[in-house]
C-alpha positions in Angstrom: -3.2 -15.1 29.9 -5.8 -17.2 31.7 -7.1 -16.0 35.1 -10.0 -16.8 37.4 -13.2 -14.8 37.1 -15.0 -13.1 39.9 -17.2 -16.1 40.6 -14.2 -18.4 41.0 -12.5 -15.9 43.3 -15.6 -15.7 45.5 -15.9 -19.5 45.6 -12.3 -20.0 46.6 -12.6 -17.3 49.3 -15.7 -18.9 50.8 -14.2 -22.4 50.5 -11.2 -21.2 52.4 -13.4 -20.5 55.4 -15.3 -23.8 55.4 -15.3 -25.1 58.9 -15.0 -21.5 60.2 -18.7 -20.7 59.8 -18.5 -17.7 62.2 -15.8 -15.9 60.1 -17.5 -16.9 56.9 -20.8 -15.4 58.0 -19.0 -12.2 59.1 -17.7 -11.9 55.6 -21.1 -12.4 54.1 -22.7 -9.9 56.5 -20.8 -7.0 54.9 -19.4 -7.4 51.4 -18.1 -4.0 50.3 -17.7 -3.4 46.6 -15.0 -0.9 45.8 -12.9 -0.1 42.7 -13.7 1.4 39.3 -14.9 -2.0 37.9 -17.7 -2.0 40.5 -19.2 1.0 38.7 -20.4 -1.3 36.0 -24.2 -1.2 35.9 -25.8 -4.0 38.1 -22.4 -5.2 39.3 -23.7 -5.3 42.9 -26.7 -7.4 41.8 -24.4 -9.8 39.9 -22.2 -10.3 43.0 -25.2 -10.8 45.2 -26.6 -13.4 42.7 -23.2 -15.2 42.5 -22.9 -15.3 46.3 -26.5 -16.7 46.6 -25.5 -19.6 44.3 -22.5 -20.3 46.4 -24.2 -20.3 49.8 -27.0 -22.3 51.4 -30.5 -21.1 50.9 -31.5 -18.5 53.5 -27.9 -17.5 54.3 -27.9 -13.8 55.4 -26.0 -11.7 52.8 -25.3 -8.0 52.6 -23.7 -6.5 49.5 -22.9 -2.7 49.7 -21.4 -0.4 47.1 -18.8 2.1 48.3 -19.9 5.7 48.3 -17.0 6.7 46.0 -16.1 3.3 44.5 -13.2 4.6 42.4 -11.4 6.5 45.2 -12.5 5.1 48.6 -9.7 2.4 48.7 -7.1 5.1 48.1 -8.6 7.4 50.7 -8.6 4.6 53.3 -5.0 3.6 52.5 -3.9 7.2 52.8 -4.7 7.1 56.5 -1.9 4.6 56.9 0.7 6.6 55.0 0.4 9.9 57.0 
């Protein structure tokens, strides 16, 4: 089965917000990486590099790894179930 890679997903997401530069910049100001796949060595550096290629030179960008990447999403969702 064919599917898009992370670069294509990032590109589509950023393109969706073209013309809405304020929202687009808010997204780029805090990119949170969460999930077991983000534990791959240098995953955060790859994402930052891919985003740099998709944005104009000098665009502020902040990529942050979750403290507990494999469980933080579940812990956050748990707050809505209780």
